C-alpha positions in Angstrom: -55.8 -160.0 184.3 -55.7 -160.5 188.0 -52.4 -161.5 189.5 -53.0 -163.8 192.5 -51.3 -166.4 194.6 -52.5 -168.6 197.3 -50.8 -169.6 200.6 -51.4 -171.9 203.5 -50.4 -169.0 205.9 -53.2 -167.7 208.1 -54.9 -164.6 206.9 -54.4 -162.9 210.2 -50.7 -163.6 210.1 -50.5 -162.2 206.5 -52.4 -159.1 207.5 -50.2 -158.5 210.6 -47.0 -158.6 208.5 -48.2 -156.6 205.5 -47.1 -153.1 206.5 -43.5 -154.2 207.4 -43.2 -156.3 204.2 -44.6 -153.5 202.0 -42.1 -151.1 203.4 -39.3 -153.5 202.5 -40.1 -153.1 198.8 -40.8 -149.4 198.9 -44.5 -149.2 199.5 -46.6 -147.7 202.2 -50.2 -148.5 203.2 -52.5 -145.6 202.7 -55.6 -147.3 204.0 -57.7 -150.4 203.8 -61.3 -151.5 203.2 -62.8 -154.4 205.2 -65.7 -155.2 202.8 -67.4 -157.6 205.1 -67.8 -155.0 207.8 -68.6 -152.2 205.3 -71.3 -154.1 203.6 -72.8 -155.6 206.8 -73.1 -152.0 208.2 -75.1 -151.1 205.1 -77.4 -154.1 205.3 -75.7 -156.2 202.6 -73.7 -158.8 204.5 -71.3 -161.2 202.8 -69.8 -164.3 204.4 -66.2 -163.9 203.2 -63.7 -161.6 204.9 -62.2 -159.5 202.1 -59.7 -156.7 202.9 -58.3 -154.5 200.2 -55.2 -152.5 201.0 -54.2 -149.3 199.2 -50.5 -149.3 198.5 -48.4 -146.4 197.4 -44.9 -146.2 196.1 -44.4 -142.4 196.1 -41.6 -142.3 193.5 -43.6 -144.6 191.2 -46.8 -142.6 191.7 -45.0 -139.3 191.0 -43.5 -140.7 187.8 -46.7 -142.2 186.6 -49.0 -139.3 187.4 -46.5 -136.8 185.8 -46.5 -138.7 182.5 -50.0 -140.0 182.2 -52.5 -138.5 184.6 -55.3 -140.9 183.5 -53.4 -143.7 185.2 -54.8 -142.2 188.4 -57.9 -144.3 188.0 -55.6 -147.3 188.8 -53.9 -145.7 191.8 -53.2 -146.3 194.5 -52.2 -149.9 193.9 -54.5 -152.4 195.5 -53.8 -155.7 197.2 -56.7 -157.8 198.2 -56.5 -160.5 200.9 -59.2 -163.1 201.4 -59.9 -166.8 202.0 -60.8 -169.2 199.2 -61.0 -173.0 199.5 -59.2 -172.9 202.8 -56.3 -170.9 201.5 -55.3 -167.3 201.9 -55.4 -165.4 198.6 -53.4 -162.3 197.7 -54.6 -160.6 194.5 -53.9 -157.4 192.6 -54.6 -156.0 189.2 -52.1 -157.2 186.6 -49.8 -154.6 185.2 -50.7 -155.7 181.7 -54.3 -154.4 182.1 -53.0 -151.1 183.3 -50.4 -150.7 180.6 -52.8 -151.6 177.8 -55.2 -148.9 178.9 -52.7 -146.1 178.4 -50.4 -144.9 175.7 -46.8 -145.0 176.9 -43.3 -145.5 175.5 -41.1 -148.5 176.1 -39.0 -146.8 178.8 -42.0 -146.0 180.9 -43.5 -149.4 180.3 -40.3 -150.9 181.7 -40.4 -148.6 184.7 -44.0 -149.7 185.4 -43.1 -153.3 185.1 -40.4 -152.7 187.8 -43.0 -151.3 190.1 -45.3 -154.3 189.5 -42.4 -156.6 190.2 -42.1 -155.0 193.6 -45.7 -155.7 194.3 -45.2 -159.3 193.2 -42.2 -159.6 195.5 -44.3 -158.3 198.3 -47.0 -160.9 197.6 -44.5 -163.7 197.4 -42.7 -162.6 200.6 -46.1 -162.7 202.5 -46.9 -166.1 201.1 -43.6 -167.5 202.4 -43.6 -165.6 205.7 
């Protein structure tokens, strides 16, 4: 499941506030991918600006990778920002998909849900900013 929300806030405004808002909930930005530019440079243009940010919560990553290294295929956490129907969309992979893909105990499941709640808080803080 993809977790997403839409906002009337301008995409440029969202992108300018992302790093500071991410830091407030314990995440840093490792990098980003501007798919419109990347694909255009390779001769496959798309019309929509889509930027995917790689987010890292170091404590969460350490815990997750120490317990289940195969979760690395989902890391770093990603946050996609793009326009759809005149609104700015913020989207990420739902934690349910990640947790169903790995064998974990209830304690670790609760911990991963806490990390995902931080991503949701980040998304909601950007949509209200």
